C-alpha positions in Angstrom: 10.2 -0.9 14.5 7.3 0.0 15.5 8.2 3.1 17.6 10.9 3.8 14.9 8.3 4.4 11.9 6.5 6.7 14.6 9.3 8.9 15.5 10.5 8.8 11.7 7.2 10.1 11.2 7.1 12.5 13.9 10.3 13.6 12.8 8.8 14.5 8.9 5.6 16.3 10.4 4.8 17.5 13.8 1.0 16.9 13.7 0.4 14.1 11.4 -3.4 13.4 10.7 -4.8 9.4 11.4 -4.3 8.9 7.4 -0.2 9.7 8.0 -0.4 7.3 11.0 -2.1 4.7 9.2 0.2 4.8 6.0 3.2 4.9 8.3 2.5 1.3 9.7 1.7 -0.3 6.4 4.8 -1.8 6.5 5.0 -2.6 10.2 3.6 -6.0 10.8 2.4 -7.4 14.3 1.2 -10.1 15.3 1.8 -10.2 19.1 0.4 -6.9 20.4 -2.7 -5.8 17.6 -3.2 -3.0 15.9 -5.7 -1.4 18.4 -3.6 -0.6 21.2 -0.4 0.4 19.1 -2.6 3.2 16.9 -5.0 4.0 20.2 -1.2 5.0 22.0 -0.4 7.1 19.1 -3.0 8.8 17.9 -2.2 11.0 20.8 0.1 12.9 18.4 -2.9 12.8 15.6 -4.9 16.7 15.0 -8.0 14.8 15.1 -7.1 13.1 18.6 -10.1 12.4 20.5 -11.6 9.9 22.7 -13.4 7.6 21.4 -16.5 8.3 23.2 -16.8 11.6 20.9 -19.3 13.8 22.2 -20.0 11.5 25.4 -16.6 12.1 26.3 -16.5 12.4 30.3 -14.2 15.7 29.4 -16.1 16.7 26.9 -18.4 16.9 30.5 -16.4 18.1 32.8 -16.1 15.1 34.3 -13.7 13.3 35.5 -13.1 10.3 33.0 -15.3 7.2 33.6 -18.1 9.7 34.6 -16.7 11.5 37.7 -17.0 8.1 39.9 -13.1 8.5 40.2 -12.9 4.7 39.9 -11.4 4.2 36.6 -8.5 5.6 34.4 -7.4 5.7 30.4 -3.6 6.1 32.1 -1.7 3.2 32.4 1.5 5.5 33.6 2.2 8.6 34.8 4.4 11.4 32.7 6.6 12.2 35.6 7.7 8.5 35.7 9.5 9.0 33.0 12.7 11.5 32.1 11.3 14.9 30.7 11.8 15.4 26.5 15.4 15.9 25.0 15.3 17.7 21.7 18.8 18.5 22.0 19.4 14.6 22.7 17.4 12.5 19.2 18.5 10.1 18.0 19.9 11.9 14.7 22.8 10.4 13.3 25.6 11.6 14.8 27.4 14.4 12.6 31.5 14.4 14.3 31.2 10.5 12.8 30.9 11.9 8.9 35.1 13.1 8.6 33.5 14.4 5.0 30.8 14.8 3.0 33.5 14.3 -0.6 32.6 11.1 -0.1 28.9 11.3 -1.3 29.6 13.1 -4.3 32.1 10.9 -5.6 32.5 7.7 -7.7 32.9 4.2 -5.8 34.2 0.7 -6.6 33.5 -1.7 -3.3 34.8 -5.6 -4.2 34.5 -8.3 -2.3 36.0 -12.5 -3.8 32.7 -13.0 -5.7 30.5 -9.1 -6.0 31.3 -5.6 -7.3 29.7 -2.7 -6.6 29.4 0.2 -8.4 28.7 3.9 -7.5 29.1 6.0 -10.9 28.1 9.9 -10.8 27.6 10.8 -14.4 25.8 9.3 -16.9 28.4 8.7 -19.0 30.2 6.5 -16.7 27.1 4.2 -15.7 26.2 4.2 -20.0 29.7 2.5 -20.2 29.3 0.6 -17.1 26.2 -1.2 -18.4 28.3 -1.8 -21.8 31.2 -3.2 -20.2 28.6 -5.6 -18.3 25.3 -5.5 -20.2 24.5 -8.3 -17.5 25.2 -6.0 -14.0 22.3 -5.7 -12.5 20.9 -1.7 -11.5 20.4 -1.2 -7.8 18.5 1.6 -5.8 16.3 0.7 -2.9 17.7 -3.2 -3.6 13.6 -4.8 -2.6 13.6 -6.6 -5.1 17.3 -7.8 -5.7 17.7 -8.1 -2.1 15.2 -10.6 -2.0 16.5 -12.7 -4.3 19.8 -12.6 -3.5 19.1 -13.5 0.4 16.2 -15.9 0.2 16.7 -17.2 -3.6 20.3 -17.3 -3.3 21.2 -15.6 -6.5 24.5 -14.3 -7.0 25.1 -11.0 -9.2 29.0 -10.4 -10.2 28.2 -6.8 -11.1 26.2 -4.3 -9.3 25.5 -0.8 -9.8 23.7 1.5 -7.8 22.7 4.9 -9.7 21.2 7.3 -6.9 24.3 9.6 -7.7 23.4 10.0 -11.4 21.2 13.7 -11.8 19.5 12.6 -15.3 17.9 9.5 -13.0 16.3 11.2 -11.1 15.2 14.2 -12.3 11.5 15.5 -12.3 10.3 17.8 -14.6 7.1 19.5 -16.0 6.0 20.6 -19.7 2.7 21.1 -21.0 1.5 18.1 -22.2 3.1 15.9 -19.2 5.8 15.2 -16.1 8.7 13.4 -16.3 10.5 11.5 -13.8 14.0 10.3 -13.4 14.4 6.4 -13.3 15.8 6.9 -9.6 13.3 8.7 -8.1 11.6 7.1 -5.1 7.9 6.2 -5.4 6.8 8.8 -2.0 8.3 11.0 -4.3 6.5 10.8 -7.3 3.5 10.4 -4.6 3.8 13.6 -3.2 5.3 15.7 -6.5 1.5 14.1 -8.0 -0.3 14.9 -5.2 0.8 18.6 -5.2 0.4 18.6 -9.3 -3.6 17.2 -8.4 -4.0 20.2 -6.4 -3.1 22.5 -8.3 -4.2 21.6 -12.1 -7.9 20.8 -13.1 -9.7 17.9 -12.6 -9.8 16.6 -16.6 -6.4 17.0 -16.9 -4.8 14.9 -13.3 -7.3 11.8 -14.0 -3.5 9.7 -14.6 -2.0 11.1 -12.0 -4.9 10.5 -9.1 -4.9 6.4 -10.3 -1.2 6.0 -9.4 -1.5 7.5 -6.1 -4.8 5.6 -5.6 -2.6 2.5 -6.9 0.8 3.5 -5.3 -1.1 3.5 -1.4 -1.0 -0.1 -2.2 2.2 -0.4 -3.5 4.1 -2.7 -0.4 4.5 -0.7 2.5 6.0 3.5 3.0 9.2 2.4 3.7 9.8 0.3 1.2 7.9 3.4 -1.1 10.6 5.4 0.5 13.5 3.9 -1.0 12.1 1.8 -3.9 12.2 3.6 -7.5 9.1 3.1 -10.4 12.3 2.4 -12.8 12.8 -0.5 -10.7 9.5 -1.8 -10.3 9.8 -1.5 -14.4 12.4 -3.0 -15.2 11.7 -5.8 -13.1 8.2 -7.1 -14.6 6.6 -9.1 -11.8 3.0 -10.3 -13.8 1.5 -8.8 -10.5 3.5 -5.3 -10.1 1.1 -2.8 -9.1 1.9 -0.2 -11.4 2.7 -1.7 -14.8 -1.1 -2.3 -15.9 -1.4 1.7 -14.7 1.6 2.5 -17.1 0.3 0.3 -19.9 -2.9 0.5 -20.2 -1.9 4.5 -19.7 1.0 3.8 -22.6 3.6 5.6 -20.8 6.8 7.0 -22.8 9.9 6.0 -21.6 13.0 7.3 -22.3 16.2 4.7 -22.7 19.8 5.3 -23.6 22.7 3.4 -24.3 26.9 3.9 -25.0 26.8 3.2 -28.5 22.9 3.7 -29.1 22.2 7.3 -27.4 18.8 8.1 -26.4 15.2 6.3 -27.8 11.9 6.7 -26.8 9.8 3.6 -26.2 6.4 2.8 -25.1 4.6 0.4 -23.1 1.6 -1.3 -24.1 1.7 -3.9 -26.7 4.5 -6.0 -27.0 6.7 -4.3 -24.2 7.0 -6.9 -22.3 8.6 -10.5 -24.1 8.3 -13.2 -22.0 8.9 -13.3 -18.0 10.3 -10.6 -16.3 11.7 -9.2 -20.3 10.8 -6.3 -22.7 12.3 -5.1 -24.9 15.0 -2.9 -23.8 18.4 -4.0 -24.6 20.5 -4.9 -21.5 23.2 -2.5 -22.7 20.6 0.1 -22.1 19.0 2.3 -19.0 15.9 3.6 -18.5 16.6 6.6 -18.1 12.9 8.3 -16.9 9.4 7.6 -17.7 6.7 10.5 -18.6 3.2 10.5 -17.3 1.0 12.4 -19.6 -1.4 14.6 -18.6 -4.6 13.4 -19.6 -7.9 15.2 -21.5 -11.6 16.5 -20.6 -12.5 13.0 -22.9 -10.5 10.8 -20.9 -10.6 8.7 -18.3 -8.0 5.9 -16.5 -9.1 3.8 -13.7 -7.2 1.3 -12.2 -8.0 -1.8 -9.2 -6.2 -4.3 -7.1 -7.5 -7.2 -5.9 -5.3 -8.8 -2.6 -5.9 -10.9 0.0 -5.4 -8.1 2.6 -5.8 -4.2 1.8 -2.6 -2.5 2.8 1.1 -4.3 2.0 0.1 -7.2 0.6 0.9 -8.7 -3.1 -1.9 -8.8 -5.5 -4.0 -11.5 -7.0 -5.3 -9.8 -10.3 -4.6 -5.7 -10.7 -6.5 -4.0 -13.2 -6.1 -0.7 -14.9 -8.6 0.9 -17.8 -7.7 3.7 -20.0 -10.4 5.0 -22.4 -11.1 7.7 -24.6 -14.7 9.1 -25.5 -15.7 11.3 -28.4 -15.9 14.4 -27.4 -19.3 14.8 -25.6 -20.2 11.6 -25.6 -20.5 8.5 -24.2 -19.1 6.7 -27.2 -16.0 5.5 -27.0 -13.3 6.3 -28.8 -10.6 4.3 -28.2 -9.7 2.1 -25.2 -6.8 0.0 -23.4 -7.5 -2.5 -20.0 -4.7 -4.2 -18.8 -4.2 -6.5 -16.7 -1.8 -8.0 -13.6 -1.4 -11.8 -12.3 -3.1 -13.4 -15.1 -0.1 -14.4 -17.8 3.4 -14.5 -17.4 3.9 -10.6 -18.5 1.5 -7.7 -17.4 -0.8 -8.0 -20.6 -3.6 -6.4 -22.4 -7.0 -7.3 -24.0 -6.7 -6.3 -27.8 -9.5 -7.8 -28.5 -11.5 -6.8 -26.3 -10.6 -3.2 -27.1 -11.1 -3.6 -30.5 -15.2 -4.8 -30.0 -15.6 -1.8 -27.9 -14.5 1.3 -30.3 -17.4 3.1 -31.6 -20.2 1.8 -28.8 -22.2 3.2 -26.3 -20.7 2.7 -23.1 -23.3 1.2 -21.2 -24.8 -1.8 -19.3 -25.0 -3.8 -22.4 -21.5 -3.1 -23.8 -20.5 -4.8 -20.3 -22.0 -8.0 -21.1 -20.4 -8.2 -24.4 -16.8 -7.1 -22.5 -17.6 -9.7 -19.5 -18.0 -12.7 -22.4 -14.7 -11.6 -24.3 -12.4 -11.1 -21.4 -13.4 -15.4 -20.6 -12.4 -15.6 -24.4 -8.9 -13.8 -24.3 -8.1 -14.2 -21.1 -8.2 -18.2 -20.2 -5.6 -18.9 -17.9 -4.2 -22.5 -17.3 -6.0 -24.7 -14.9 -2.4 -25.4 -14.6 -0.9 -21.3 -14.4 1.2 -20.9 -10.8 -0.9 -19.0 -7.9 -3.9 -21.7 -8.6 -6.7 -20.3 -7.7 -7.9 -20.3 -11.2 -11.7 -20.0 -11.2 -11.2 -16.9 -8.9 -8.7 -15.1 -10.9 -11.0 -15.2 -14.2 -14.3 -13.9 -12.3 -11.9 -11.3 -11.0 -10.7 -10.5 -14.6 -14.5 -9.6 -15.1 -15.2 -7.8 -11.3 -12.6 -5.8 -11.5 -13.6 -4.3 -15.6 -16.8 -4.3 -14.0 -15.8 -1.9 -11.2 -14.2 0.6 -13.6 -17.2 0.3 -15.7 -19.0 0.9 -12.8 -16.6 4.3 -11.7 -16.1 5.9 -14.7 -20.1 5.6 -15.8 -20.2 7.8 -12.4 -18.1 10.3 -13.6 -19.6 10.4 -16.8 -23.3 10.9 -14.8 -21.8 13.9 -12.8 -20.4 16.2 -15.8 -24.1 14.8 -17.6 -23.2 13.5 -20.4 -25.2 10.1 -19.3 -28.8 10.1 -17.4 -28.5 10.1 -14.0 -30.3 6.8 -13.7 -27.8 5.1 -16.9 -26.6 3.3 -13.5 -28.9 1.8 -11.4 -28.5 2.9 -7.7 -27.7 -0.1 -5.5 -24.8 -0.5 -8.3 -23.3 2.5 -7.3 -21.6 1.8 -4.3 -19.6 -0.9 -6.4 -17.3 1.6 -7.3 -16.5 2.4 -4.5 -12.6 1.6 -2.9 -12.5 1.3 0.8 -11.9 3.8 3.3 -10.6 2.4 6.8 -13.0 3.9 9.5 -11.6 6.8 11.8 -10.5 4.7 14.6 -13.0 5.3 17.8 -11.9 3.3 20.8 -11.2 4.1 23.9 -9.7 1.8 27.2 -10.5 2.1 30.8 -8.5 1.0 33.8 -10.0 0.5 37.1 -7.9 3.1 39.3 -6.8 1.7 42.8 -6.7 3.4 46.1 -3.1 5.1 46.1 -2.0 3.1 49.3 -2.6 -0.1 47.4 1.5 -2.0 48.2 2.8 -3.0 45.1 2.4 -6.7 45.4 -1.2 -6.7 45.7 -2.3 -6.8 42.0 -5.8 -6.9 41.9 -7.6 -4.3 39.8 -3.7 -3.5 38.4 -3.4 -2.7 34.8 -0.1 -5.3 34.2 2.4 -3.7 31.7 3.7 -6.5 30.1 6.8 -7.2 31.5 9.6 -6.6 28.6 7.3 -3.7 27.4 9.7 -1.2 27.9 13.0 -2.7 27.1 11.4 -3.8 23.9 10.0 0.2 23.2 12.8 1.0 24.0 14.7 -0.9 21.9 17.3 -2.2 25.1 15.9 -5.8 24.9 18.7 -7.9 24.0 18.5 -11.0 21.4 20.2 -13.2 20.2 21.5 -11.2 17.1 22.3 -8.3 19.4 24.6 -10.9 21.8 28.2 -10.0 21.0 30.2 -12.3 18.8 32.6 -14.6 21.3 36.3 -15.1 20.1 36.8 -18.2 18.3 32.6 -18.1 18.0 31.6 -20.0 14.3 27.7 -20.6 12.5 25.9 -23.3 12.4 23.8 -23.8 8.8 21.9 -26.7 8.5 21.7 -29.0 5.3 18.3 -30.1 4.7 15.7 -32.8 2.7 15.1 -31.8 -0.8 12.9 -35.2 -1.2 10.2 -36.3 1.4 10.6 -39.5 1.0 13.8 -41.1 -0.1 17.2 -43.2 0.4 20.6 -41.1 0.7 23.0 -42.8 -1.7 25.8 -40.6 -1.6 27.0 -36.8 0.7 29.6 -35.0 -0.3 30.3 -32.0 1.6 34.2 -32.1 -0.4 33.4 -28.8 -2.0 32.1 -26.8 1.2 34.6 -27.8 3.1 37.2 -26.5 0.7 36.2 -23.1 1.5 38.1 -21.1 3.6 36.8 -20.6 6.9 34.5 -23.8 6.6 35.6 -26.3 9.6 33.6 -28.8 10.2 30.8 -30.9 8.6 28.5 -33.2 10.6 26.1 -35.6 10.5 25.0 -39.1 11.2 28.7 -40.6 10.5 29.8 -38.4 13.6 27.1 -39.1 15.9 26.7 -43.2 17.7 23.3 -44.6 17.0 22.3 -43.5 20.3 23.6 -39.9 20.6 21.2 -39.8 17.2 18.5 -40.1 19.1 15.8 -38.1 20.3 12.5 -37.5 21.3 10.7 -36.2 24.4 9.4 -39.3 25.5 10.2 -42.3 22.7 13.5 -41.4 20.9 12.2 -42.3 18.1 13.8 -39.3 15.9 17.0 -38.3 14.6 19.0 -35.5 15.2 20.8 -36.1 11.3 19.0 -38.2 8.3 20.0 -42.2 9.5 20.1 -43.0 6.1 17.1 -42.0 4.7 15.2 -38.8 4.9 11.1 -38.9 5.3 9.6 -35.6 4.9 11.3 -32.1 3.2 13.5 -30.2 4.7 14.4 -32.9 7.3 18.2 -32.0 8.4 20.8 -34.4 7.3 24.1 -32.4 8.0 25.3 -29.2 9.5 28.4 -27.2 8.5 29.7 -25.0 10.7 32.0 -22.2 9.6 33.4 -18.4 10.6 29.9 -16.3 9.9 26.7 -17.5 9.3 27.0 -16.2 5.2 29.8 -18.4 4.8 28.3 -21.3 6.9 25.0 -20.9 4.5 27.0 -21.2 1.5 28.8 -23.9 1.9 25.5 -25.7 3.5 24.4 -25.1 0.1 27.4 -26.7 -1.8 26.8 -29.7 -0.1 26.0 -32.8 -2.3 23.2 -35.0 -1.6 22.1 -38.0 -4.2 19.1 -39.6 -3.2 16.8 -42.8 -4.7 13.4 -42.3 -4.6 11.6 -44.9 -2.2 8.2 -46.4 -3.5 5.5 -46.6 -2.8 4.6 -42.6 -2.9 1.6 -42.8 -0.3 -0.3 -38.8 -0.3 -4.3 -39.6 0.3 -6.2 -42.4 2.6 -7.1 -44.9 -0.3 -3.1 -45.1 -0.8 -2.1 -45.9 2.7 -5.3 -48.1 3.0 -4.1 -50.0 -0.3 -0.5 -50.3 0.9 -1.9 -51.1 4.4 0.3 -48.4 5.5 -1.3 -47.8 8.6 0.6 -45.9 11.9 2.1 -48.6 13.7 0.5 -50.2 16.7 -2.7 -48.5 17.2 -4.4 -47.3 19.3 -1.3 -46.8 21.8 -1.1 -47.0 26.0 0.6 -45.1 28.2 0.0 -46.3 31.6 0.9 -46.5 35.0 0.0 -49.0 38.4 -3.2 -51.4 38.4 -6.3 -49.0 38.2 -8.6 -52.5 39.4 -6.0 -53.1 42.3 -6.0 -49.4 43.7 -10.0 -49.7 43.2 -9.8 -52.8 45.1 -7.8 -51.8 48.1 -9.0 -48.2 48.4 -10.9 -47.3 51.5 -13.3 -46.0 50.4 -14.4 -45.3 46.6 -16.7 -42.5 46.5 -18.8 -42.7 42.7 -21.0 -40.4 41.1 -23.1 -40.0 37.6 -21.7 -37.1 35.1 -23.5 -36.3 31.7 -21.6 -36.1 28.5 -22.2 -35.1 25.3 -25.8 -34.4 25.7 -26.0 -38.5 26.4 
């Protein structure tokens, strides 16, 4: 995956920058090698590539790497060891496999026994499908529905892929806004807005700048390449990165239906009606989004707090859209939106109301902090936990917004330069990834040192070349054998219970399901397992002792079918008492680990010492005693 991300970057930019490199790997998670050697290797492709030693680099001084002593090197291999690069052999999609391009322009329908997939090419066709199937899901990048289907096991009988409908891919600009079709990818939106930010006056592009800043932290580049803004709006996640920005800005949406034609709605107060629900009707389709250009007295900023900077969901995010009275720091109107503080993206209308007509200063911040705590209390039982932290983030992110906007007002001469203490101004800064500056040197060994002598040689990981070239064979790469079946486990949904009923009849009725196995199919001895003491079971035998304990297994023709059948196995339980989750409860019910302490002994130590010809004694100090 890391190799293919770099390959894709080089296909799109012959000489990428370090920023391009960092963005390209946002979606690649590496928990074994670590990112330093990966980025260090790939930085050689970038414009800024230079030795991590900077001005002290040996080559700058005209010396050999390592100070000219010829005893160190910064290379693990010689280029001559590999085949020369041949551009004609790049692994593009083989053109000869595409019989005709006609299928790419036609309406298509795929049907299975449970799901029908439509790909319309005309808006009228799309609207008719939504009229016939109001609950159908529209799929563009499949970044949300794909997760729901694969991991949450949702079933959507009708899926519609609108990526060939021109009206949903439209990008156009007017005097006061830019319009993006609902199916335009996030990366295409990002690219177009960045282009216009360079060309238009700064006062008109503040919403655009806020958008591209937030898109940088929106999932990873691989997701942004296929995901669309329309999907993000319609999914309505309460921790969406973009919905607070769009809600605070009050962007205008274009929707259409077969019966009602086209209409416009605004994101803002009342748009979200509940968890993942909004005012757009089930039979309607979101066509596009208008990003309005800002005015000289308007400022839009947004911030996101997550567990890590890249490729992570928000804990809390916020967006502030404020209009000042011309040439002053007096608030004319303001919208403050938050994600992660309710089942939907929420505004703070009461706080906004008290700010209208007030000067933008530290005294106002004090009043806003108190108001936000009252307006967004967040119940102690709210999903996601971290209640106190999230409440604190609401105030912290607004204060960060206050600092960012104040700095712009100071720069414009609207507020005095000392309106915000100098020590506070850095609070408005966003994190900037420092430039990668590192070098790794290796000892240079004699050319006649035998290959079997590893001393001083940097050793490449035994499987590195196969993994990097994609030649390594993993389980899923092994061809399926004739008659091979897939095994899927039936797992316990209780932590401490007695199994009263185990019924696999519904699962076995599915075509392609061959068998169901449980403890009843094994003898007591066969069902016992364990490394030393056979005190565990292959399949739970009458009782389950933890959530996820294996109860049974389905054998079926393929993975999808086996896992589907496993979910159909009916298991009934009787809860066991007492429920013990604390040490105090364990003491109360005398629930102790059996046979403790347990000793494993072999032979007679005292006898061995007594019969030994020689005994060596020494004193030692342990633990400071």
